[in-house]
PLY file of the C-alpha trace (Angstrom):
ply
format ascii 1.0
element vertex 65
property float x
property float y
property float z
element edge 64
property int vertex1
property int vertex2
end_header
17.04 -16.81 -17.78
16.18 -16.56 -13.94
13.25 -15.74 -12.36
12.09 -12.46 -11.38
11.84 -12.49 -7.80
9.18 -10.10 -6.12
10.08 -7.18 -3.81
9.27 -8.62 -0.26
8.56 -5.31 0.95
5.84 -4.22 -1.07
4.07 -8.01 -1.12
3.50 -7.61 2.57
2.31 -3.57 1.58
0.20 -4.19 -1.28
-2.83 -6.02 -2.24
-4.50 -6.68 -6.06
-8.40 -5.92 -5.65
-11.08 -7.38 -8.12
-10.93 -4.93 -10.29
-7.19 -4.10 -10.38
-6.39 -1.57 -8.28
-3.43 -1.84 -5.98
-4.24 -1.52 -2.03
-2.35 0.45 0.41
-2.54 0.90 4.36
-2.41 4.14 5.65
1.39 5.72 6.87
1.19 7.50 10.78
-1.08 5.16 12.05
1.75 3.11 14.70
2.63 5.08 17.59
2.40 9.04 18.92
-0.97 8.80 18.94
-2.50 10.88 21.51
-1.86 14.57 19.92
-3.21 13.04 16.88
-7.59 13.84 16.57
-9.94 10.90 17.03
-11.68 12.01 13.17
-7.87 11.33 12.06
-6.94 8.23 13.73
-10.52 7.36 12.18
-9.97 7.84 8.85
-5.89 6.60 8.85
-8.00 3.12 9.93
-9.35 2.85 6.13
-7.60 1.27 3.19
-6.66 3.76 0.16
-5.61 2.54 -3.25
-1.94 3.73 -4.62
-2.48 7.04 -6.65
-2.00 6.53 -10.85
1.82 7.55 -11.04
2.83 4.99 -8.60
1.26 2.55 -9.27
4.00 1.34 -12.29
6.60 1.33 -9.65
4.16 -0.73 -7.80
3.18 -3.20 -10.30
7.43 -3.72 -10.65
7.68 -4.76 -7.26
5.42 -7.31 -7.81
5.79 -8.67 -10.87
2.82 -8.22 -12.36
4.17 -5.68 -16.28
0 1
1 2
2 3
3 4
4 5
5 6
6 7
7 8
8 9
9 10
10 11
11 12
12 13
13 14
14 15
15 16
16 17
17 18
18 19
19 20
20 21
21 22
22 23
23 24
24 25
25 26
26 27
27 28
28 29
29 30
30 31
31 32
32 33
33 34
34 35
35 36
36 37
37 38
38 39
39 40
40 41
41 42
42 43
43 44
44 45
45 46
46 47
47 48
48 49
49 50
50 51
51 52
52 53
53 54
54 55
55 56
56 57
57 58
58 59
59 60
60 61
61 62
62 63
63 64
């Protein structure tokens, strides 16, 4: 049977933490930043974690199941 390939886009966008959670970046931080408040832009800077409902799909894309 051939090897399973990881999804290249998922490989670039998600990283695994030491405790097994999946880290992700926030959207809406690339352009049209003038109308967004400073607080909103600052909070989009930090990493978030993938929600429990999406974890299975992300792990499938990363061949972790």
